[in-house]
VMD Tcl script that builds the backbone (N, CA, C; Angstrom):
set m [mol new atoms 348]
animate dup $m
set s [atomselect $m all]
$s set {name element resname resid chain x y z} {
  {N N ASP 1 A -29.391 -15.569 5.489}
  {CA C ASP 1 A -27.996 -15.758 5.645}
  {C C ASP 1 A -27.974 -14.277 6.914}
  {N N THR 2 A -27.840 -14.335 8.284}
  {CA C THR 2 A -28.616 -13.510 8.920}
  {C C THR 2 A -26.868 -13.110 9.448}
  {N N ALA 3 A -25.512 -12.768 8.890}
  {CA C ALA 3 A -24.777 -12.285 9.044}
  {C C ALA 3 A -24.826 -10.779 8.333}
  {N N MET 4 A -25.629 -10.834 7.232}
  {CA C MET 4 A -25.747 -9.860 6.552}
  {C C MET 4 A -27.547 -8.852 6.927}
  {N N LYS 5 A -27.737 -9.554 7.992}
  {CA C LYS 5 A -29.021 -8.941 8.366}
  {C C LYS 5 A -28.905 -8.739 9.896}
  {N N ASN 6 A -29.214 -7.544 9.700}
  {CA C ASN 6 A -30.180 -7.044 10.923}
  {C C ASN 6 A -30.901 -7.439 11.468}
  {N N ILE 7 A -31.513 -8.283 13.136}
  {CA C ILE 7 A -32.458 -9.250 13.306}
  {C C ILE 7 A -33.342 -8.112 13.856}
  {N N VAL 8 A -34.436 -7.628 14.177}
  {CA C VAL 8 A -34.790 -6.559 15.085}
  {C C VAL 8 A -36.188 -7.380 15.552}
  {N N ASN 9 A -36.293 -7.445 16.381}
  {CA C ASN 9 A -37.903 -8.447 17.402}
  {C C ASN 9 A -39.013 -7.257 17.707}
  {N N VAL 10 A -39.849 -7.142 16.892}
  {CA C VAL 10 A -40.565 -6.317 17.380}
  {C C VAL 10 A -42.329 -6.300 18.304}
  {N N ASP 11 A -43.062 -5.758 18.764}
  {CA C ASP 11 A -44.147 -5.938 19.139}
  {C C ASP 11 A -45.130 -4.893 17.663}
  {N N ARG 12 A -46.155 -5.077 17.550}
  {CA C ARG 12 A -46.883 -3.792 16.714}
  {C C ARG 12 A -47.609 -3.208 17.218}
  {N N ASN 13 A -47.402 -3.073 19.013}
  {CA C ASN 13 A -47.549 -2.285 19.536}
  {C C ASN 13 A -47.305 -1.076 20.169}
  {N N ASP 14 A -45.560 -1.447 19.865}
  {CA C ASP 14 A -44.588 -0.186 20.092}
  {C C ASP 14 A -43.471 -0.626 19.811}
  {N N VAL 15 A -43.866 -0.477 17.848}
  {CA C VAL 15 A -42.406 -0.929 16.763}
  {C C VAL 15 A -41.197 0.662 17.533}
  {N N PHE 16 A -41.500 1.544 17.921}
  {CA C PHE 16 A -40.488 2.019 18.096}
  {C C PHE 16 A -39.216 1.816 19.209}
  {N N ASP 17 A -39.990 0.995 20.241}
  {CA C ASP 17 A -39.516 0.657 21.312}
  {C C ASP 17 A -38.477 -0.599 20.693}
  {N N GLY 18 A -39.540 -1.941 19.785}
  {CA C GLY 18 A -38.249 -2.375 19.241}
  {C C GLY 18 A -37.224 -2.279 18.920}
  {N N GLY 19 A -37.839 -1.252 18.072}
  {CA C GLY 19 A -36.809 -0.512 16.933}
  {C C GLY 19 A -35.461 0.053 17.291}
  {N N SER 20 A -35.805 0.946 18.608}
  {CA C SER 20 A -34.543 1.564 18.661}
  {C C SER 20 A -33.668 0.037 19.466}
  {N N ARG 21 A -34.242 -0.776 20.078}
  {CA C ARG 21 A -33.190 -1.546 20.805}
  {C C ARG 21 A -32.240 -1.946 19.911}
  {N N GLY 22 A -33.207 -2.628 18.593}
  {CA C GLY 22 A -32.119 -3.020 17.203}
  {C C GLY 22 A -31.492 -1.959 16.986}
  {N N PHE 23 A -31.960 -0.535 16.570}
  {CA C PHE 23 A -30.797 0.366 15.943}
  {C C PHE 23 A -29.424 0.661 17.169}
  {N N LEU 24 A -29.929 0.241 17.929}
  {CA C LEU 24 A -28.826 0.920 19.057}
  {C C LEU 24 A -27.822 -0.311 19.502}
  {N N ARG 25 A -28.274 -0.778 18.695}
  {CA C ARG 25 A -26.939 -2.261 19.235}
  {C C ARG 25 A -25.106 -1.589 18.292}
  {N N SER 26 A -24.828 -2.272 19.443}
  {CA C SER 26 A -23.403 -2.007 18.381}
  {C C SER 26 A -22.814 -2.964 17.188}
  {N N THR 27 A -23.687 -3.984 16.434}
  {CA C THR 27 A -23.628 -4.708 15.350}
  {C C THR 27 A -24.674 -4.502 14.913}
  {N N PHE 28 A -25.188 -3.486 14.949}
  {CA C PHE 28 A -26.174 -2.829 13.580}
  {C C PHE 28 A -25.631 -2.237 12.881}
  {N N ASN 29 A -25.557 -2.846 11.500}
  {CA C ASN 29 A -24.990 -2.778 9.841}
  {C C ASN 29 A -25.678 -1.570 9.518}
  {N N MET 30 A -26.006 -0.596 8.983}
  {CA C MET 30 A -26.189 -0.336 8.246}
  {C C MET 30 A -26.768 0.059 6.676}
  {N N SER 31 A -25.684 -1.008 6.155}
  {CA C SER 31 A -25.535 -1.492 4.843}
  {C C SER 31 A -26.326 -3.026 5.029}
  {N N ALA 32 A -26.916 -3.334 6.195}
  {CA C ALA 32 A -27.297 -4.929 6.061}
  {C C ALA 32 A -28.624 -4.408 5.827}
  {N N LEU 33 A -29.347 -5.252 5.324}
  {CA C LEU 33 A -31.273 -5.351 5.241}
  {C C LEU 33 A -31.287 -5.497 6.898}
  {N N LEU 34 A -32.618 -5.469 7.226}
  {CA C LEU 34 A -33.579 -5.863 8.092}
  {C C LEU 34 A -34.433 -6.872 8.473}
  {N N ASP 35 A -34.417 -7.992 9.031}
  {CA C ASP 35 A -34.487 -9.165 9.246}
  {C C ASP 35 A -36.019 -8.902 10.777}
  {N N ILE 36 A -36.817 -8.727 10.033}
  {CA C ILE 36 A -38.522 -8.161 10.951}
  {C C ILE 36 A -38.575 -9.496 11.685}
  {N N LYS 37 A -39.122 -9.528 13.225}
  {CA C LYS 37 A -39.457 -9.905 13.820}
  {C C LYS 37 A -40.858 -9.889 14.290}
  {N N PHE 38 A -42.010 -9.830 13.955}
  {CA C PHE 38 A -43.160 -9.217 14.830}
  {C C PHE 38 A -43.495 -10.639 15.854}
  {N N ALA 39 A -43.289 -9.596 17.189}
  {CA C ALA 39 A -44.089 -11.049 18.154}
  {C C ALA 39 A -45.264 -11.551 18.126}
  {N N ASP 40 A -45.252 -12.309 18.173}
  {CA C ASP 40 A -46.703 -14.452 17.708}
  {C C ASP 40 A -46.715 -14.083 16.576}
  {N N GLU 41 A -45.883 -13.214 15.676}
  {CA C GLU 41 A -46.271 -13.963 14.063}
  {C C GLU 41 A -45.459 -14.578 13.643}
  {N N ASP 42 A -45.346 -15.403 13.053}
  {CA C ASP 42 A -44.719 -16.596 12.520}
  {C C ASP 42 A -44.447 -15.473 11.043}
  {N N GLY 43 A -43.666 -16.183 10.310}
  {CA C GLY 43 A -43.068 -15.621 9.071}
  {C C GLY 43 A -42.038 -15.527 8.980}
  {N N ILE 44 A -41.348 -15.865 7.551}
  {CA C ILE 44 A -39.991 -15.258 7.194}
  {C C ILE 44 A -39.611 -14.228 6.653}
  {N N ASP 45 A -38.962 -12.748 7.223}
  {CA C ASP 45 A -39.172 -12.197 5.838}
  {C C ASP 45 A -38.385 -11.564 5.103}
  {N N GLU 46 A -39.252 -11.587 4.047}
  {CA C GLU 46 A -38.555 -11.600 2.703}
  {C C GLU 46 A -38.974 -10.547 1.923}
  {N N GLY 47 A -39.385 -9.520 2.607}
  {CA C GLY 47 A -39.434 -8.288 2.717}
  {C C GLY 47 A -40.358 -7.804 2.604}
  {N N GLY 48 A -41.875 -8.317 2.958}
  {CA C GLY 48 A -42.992 -7.896 2.847}
  {C C GLY 48 A -43.002 -7.011 5.353}
  {N N PRO 49 A -42.668 -8.092 6.090}
  {CA C PRO 49 A -42.699 -7.210 7.253}
  {C C PRO 49 A -41.608 -6.216 7.213}
  {N N MET 50 A -40.957 -5.747 6.569}
  {CA C MET 50 A -39.681 -4.915 6.459}
  {C C MET 50 A -40.528 -3.515 5.932}
  {N N ARG 51 A -40.779 -4.032 5.518}
  {CA C ARG 51 A -41.396 -2.498 4.445}
  {C C ARG 51 A -42.734 -2.073 5.390}
  {N N GLU 52 A -43.278 -3.421 6.359}
  {CA C GLU 52 A -44.242 -2.875 7.011}
  {C C GLU 52 A -43.649 -2.044 8.452}
  {N N TYR 53 A -42.516 -2.772 8.596}
  {CA C TYR 53 A -42.182 -2.378 9.766}
  {C C TYR 53 A -41.956 -0.574 9.830}
  {N N MET 54 A -41.511 -0.554 8.530}
  {CA C MET 54 A -40.485 0.945 8.091}
  {C C MET 54 A -41.919 1.878 7.932}
  {N N ARG 55 A -43.098 1.975 7.486}
  {CA C ARG 55 A -44.535 2.369 7.815}
  {C C ARG 55 A -45.191 2.506 8.822}
  {N N LEU 56 A -44.450 1.637 9.535}
  {CA C LEU 56 A -45.317 2.019 11.228}
  {C C LEU 56 A -44.372 2.806 12.325}
  {N N ALA 57 A -42.931 2.103 11.772}
  {CA C ALA 57 A -42.111 2.868 12.398}
  {C C ALA 57 A -42.134 4.223 12.218}
  {N N LEU 58 A -42.490 4.741 10.339}
  {CA C LEU 58 A -42.201 6.204 10.388}
  {C C LEU 58 A -43.728 7.047 11.257}
  {N N LEU 59 A -44.791 5.948 11.175}
  {CA C LEU 59 A -45.579 7.142 11.725}
  {C C LEU 59 A -45.478 7.164 13.682}
  {N N ALA 60 A -44.850 5.466 13.756}
  {CA C ALA 60 A -44.118 5.912 15.875}
  {C C ALA 60 A -43.190 7.179 15.978}
  {N N ILE 61 A -42.218 7.203 15.100}
  {CA C ILE 61 A -41.330 8.751 14.623}
  {C C ILE 61 A -42.469 10.003 14.690}
  {N N GLN 62 A -43.414 9.733 13.878}
  {CA C GLN 62 A -44.218 11.104 13.718}
  {C C GLN 62 A -44.819 11.435 15.077}
  {N N ALA 63 A -45.132 10.326 15.641}
  {CA C ALA 63 A -46.047 10.723 17.180}
  {C C ALA 63 A -45.445 10.701 18.174}
  {N N LEU 64 A -43.485 11.022 18.134}
  {CA C LEU 64 A -42.993 11.252 19.261}
  {C C LEU 64 A -43.022 12.646 19.527}
  {N N PRO 65 A -42.788 12.982 20.559}
  {CA C PRO 65 A -42.899 13.911 21.539}
  {C C PRO 65 A -41.166 14.854 20.893}
  {N N ILE 66 A -40.762 14.431 20.757}
  {CA C ILE 66 A -39.615 15.276 19.789}
  {C C ILE 66 A -39.655 16.354 18.782}
  {N N PHE 67 A -41.544 16.484 17.813}
  {CA C PHE 67 A -41.776 16.664 16.734}
  {C C PHE 67 A -43.117 17.437 17.400}
  {N N GLU 68 A -43.590 18.827 17.410}
  {CA C GLU 68 A -43.711 19.481 17.346}
  {C C GLU 68 A -45.157 19.753 15.976}
  {N N GLY 69 A -46.351 20.487 16.056}
  {CA C GLY 69 A -47.286 21.279 14.720}
  {C C GLY 69 A -47.957 19.844 14.228}
  {N N ASN 70 A -48.737 20.173 13.560}
  {CA C ASN 70 A -49.872 20.052 12.207}
  {C C ASN 70 A -48.906 18.322 12.155}
  {N N GLU 71 A -50.643 17.227 11.209}
  {CA C GLU 71 A -49.573 16.115 11.225}
  {C C GLU 71 A -48.714 16.377 10.147}
  {N N ASN 72 A -48.804 16.903 9.162}
  {CA C ASN 72 A -48.250 17.131 7.814}
  {C C ASN 72 A -47.242 18.186 7.895}
  {N N CYS 73 A -47.167 18.735 9.334}
  {CA C CYS 73 A -46.385 20.002 9.358}
  {C C CYS 73 A -45.478 20.452 10.459}
  {N N LYS 74 A -44.798 19.058 10.704}
  {CA C LYS 74 A -43.826 18.563 12.018}
  {C C LYS 74 A -42.508 19.591 11.890}
  {N N MET 75 A -42.550 19.774 13.163}
  {CA C MET 75 A -40.985 20.767 13.412}
  {C C MET 75 A -40.612 20.030 14.990}
  {N N LEU 76 A -39.001 20.061 14.864}
  {CA C LEU 76 A -38.758 19.633 15.935}
  {C C LEU 76 A -38.641 20.776 17.148}
  {N N CYS 77 A -38.937 19.765 18.341}
  {CA C CYS 77 A -39.025 20.511 19.268}
  {C C CYS 77 A -38.139 19.867 20.579}
  {N N LEU 78 A -37.723 20.454 21.511}
  {CA C LEU 78 A -36.818 20.005 23.366}
  {C C LEU 78 A -37.467 19.504 23.815}
  {N N ASP 79 A -37.105 17.539 23.817}
  {CA C ASP 79 A -37.913 16.851 25.105}
  {C C ASP 79 A -36.923 16.433 25.739}
  {N N TYR 80 A -36.624 16.356 26.899}
  {CA C TYR 80 A -35.941 16.205 28.275}
  {C C TYR 80 A -35.525 15.103 27.589}
  {N N ASN 81 A -36.913 14.652 28.043}
  {CA C ASN 81 A -37.166 12.121 28.203}
  {C C ASN 81 A -36.598 12.239 26.985}
  {N N SER 82 A -37.325 12.474 26.212}
  {CA C SER 82 A -36.322 12.141 24.695}
  {C C SER 82 A -35.359 12.158 24.280}
  {N N LEU 83 A -34.660 13.581 25.157}
  {CA C LEU 83 A -33.284 13.278 24.557}
  {C C LEU 83 A -32.754 12.306 26.014}
  {N N ASN 84 A -32.619 12.220 26.615}
  {CA C ASN 84 A -32.423 11.152 27.669}
  {C C ASN 84 A -32.465 10.004 27.510}
  {N N LYS 85 A -33.617 9.350 26.874}
  {CA C LYS 85 A -34.042 7.914 25.721}
  {C C LYS 85 A -33.666 7.984 24.805}
  {N N LYS 86 A -32.342 9.102 24.347}
  {CA C LYS 86 A -31.621 9.097 22.777}
  {C C LYS 86 A -32.742 8.899 21.543}
  {N N CYS 87 A -33.798 8.987 21.874}
  {CA C CYS 87 A -35.461 8.599 20.761}
  {C C CYS 87 A -34.841 10.184 19.275}
  {N N TYR 88 A -34.331 11.320 19.896}
  {CA C TYR 88 A -33.362 11.718 18.600}
  {C C TYR 88 A -32.155 11.006 17.773}
  {N N PHE 89 A -31.784 10.273 17.976}
  {CA C PHE 89 A -30.729 9.699 17.798}
  {C C PHE 89 A -31.080 8.459 17.098}
  {N N VAL 90 A -31.888 7.567 17.874}
  {CA C VAL 90 A -32.654 6.755 16.694}
  {C C VAL 90 A -33.505 6.934 15.872}
  {N N ALA 91 A -34.152 7.932 15.999}
  {CA C ALA 91 A -34.891 8.490 14.878}
  {C C ALA 91 A -34.767 9.178 14.121}
  {N N ALA 92 A -33.190 9.819 13.985}
  {CA C ALA 92 A -32.367 10.600 12.589}
  {C C ALA 92 A -31.675 9.077 11.914}
  {N N LYS 93 A -31.213 8.137 13.032}
  {CA C LYS 93 A -30.758 6.792 12.240}
  {C C LYS 93 A -31.866 6.265 11.639}
  {N N MET 94 A -32.993 5.348 12.199}
  {CA C MET 94 A -33.506 4.952 11.690}
  {C C MET 94 A -34.512 6.040 9.967}
  {N N ILE 95 A -34.637 6.721 10.154}
  {CA C ILE 95 A -35.031 7.615 9.148}
  {C C ILE 95 A -34.057 7.649 7.842}
  {N N THR 96 A -32.523 8.036 8.330}
  {CA C THR 96 A -31.560 7.633 7.648}
  {C C THR 96 A -31.500 6.026 7.246}
  {N N TYR 97 A -31.676 5.130 7.866}
  {CA C TYR 97 A -31.935 3.813 7.173}
  {C C TYR 97 A -32.514 3.609 6.465}
  {N N PHE 98 A -34.341 4.007 6.228}
  {CA C PHE 98 A -35.408 3.733 5.579}
  {C C PHE 98 A -34.966 4.633 4.357}
  {N N ILE 99 A -34.313 5.906 4.043}
  {CA C ILE 99 A -34.167 6.479 2.776}
  {C C ILE 99 A -33.299 5.732 1.589}
  {N N LEU 100 A -32.067 5.282 2.637}
  {CA C LEU 100 A -30.985 4.555 2.113}
  {C C LEU 100 A -31.514 3.341 1.308}
  {N N HIS 101 A -32.220 2.475 2.355}
  {CA C HIS 101 A -33.280 1.279 1.713}
  {C C HIS 101 A -34.171 1.687 1.029}
  {N N ARG 102 A -33.924 2.582 0.058}
  {CA C ARG 102 A -35.549 3.169 -0.545}
  {C C ARG 102 A -37.128 2.363 0.296}
  {N N GLY 103 A -37.085 2.817 1.197}
  {CA C GLY 103 A -38.419 2.998 2.299}
  {C C GLY 103 A -38.919 3.837 2.453}
  {N N PRO 104 A -40.088 4.195 3.388}
  {CA C PRO 104 A -40.658 5.376 3.169}
  {C C PRO 104 A -40.195 6.779 2.959}
  {N N PHE 105 A -40.385 7.584 3.014}
  {CA C PHE 105 A -39.756 8.977 2.575}
  {C C PHE 105 A -40.933 9.568 4.109}
  {N N PRO 106 A -40.467 10.294 4.723}
  {CA C PRO 106 A -40.910 10.880 6.291}
  {C C PRO 106 A -41.689 11.679 5.495}
  {N N SER 107 A -43.053 12.107 5.340}
  {CA C SER 107 A -43.955 13.114 4.298}
  {C C SER 107 A -44.312 14.032 5.451}
  {N N PHE 108 A -44.119 13.986 6.497}
  {CA C PHE 108 A -44.672 15.128 7.811}
  {C C PHE 108 A -43.781 15.902 8.255}
  {N N PHE 109 A -42.420 16.103 7.972}
  {CA C PHE 109 A -41.783 17.630 7.976}
  {C C PHE 109 A -42.080 18.617 7.555}
  {N N SER 110 A -42.330 19.897 8.453}
  {CA C SER 110 A -42.685 21.017 7.643}
  {C C SER 110 A -41.483 21.219 6.689}
  {N N THR 111 A -42.040 22.220 5.690}
  {CA C THR 111 A -40.928 22.451 4.481}
  {C C THR 111 A -39.861 23.921 4.982}
  {N N LEU 112 A -40.393 24.402 6.347}
  {CA C LEU 112 A -39.312 25.568 6.727}
  {C C LEU 112 A -38.133 24.546 7.660}
  {N N LEU 113 A -38.279 23.301 8.106}
  {CA C LEU 113 A -37.515 22.126 8.670}
  {C C LEU 113 A -36.175 22.191 7.467}
  {N N PHE 114 A -36.852 22.110 6.145}
  {CA C PHE 114 A -35.289 22.269 5.160}
  {C C PHE 114 A -35.094 22.995 5.032}
  {N N LYS 115 A -35.531 24.696 5.580}
  {CA C LYS 115 A -35.007 25.772 4.397}
  {C C LYS 115 A -34.162 26.499 5.762}
  {N N MET 116 A -34.258 25.816 6.733}
  {CA C MET 116 A -33.660 26.993 7.999}
  {C C MET 116 A -31.973 26.094 8.032}
}
mol reanalyze $m
mol bondsrecalc $m
mol representation Tube
mol addrep $m
């Protein structure tokens, strides 16, 4: 039933861009499951593609210029281009969604980020 799912079309070469378009839709429902469609791949999302997307999306988020620092010790930083593209908002919405739906937890944040 697609009425209870968020359909997101994703290219494996740019999962953040595809995810951004899905997460920014006015119809995106934080309570509904994702129905991931990888470009040029057949298949029905029964959970596997969603989990794979969440994993790939977190890797893409970690590499965004909104963070600086070592691989497993990232802090937020200001990047005007990312701000204009709503990357901060989308990354936060994705991470929140992943946590709410028992997806992978972002393990790349600095512990200082939580102490501030």
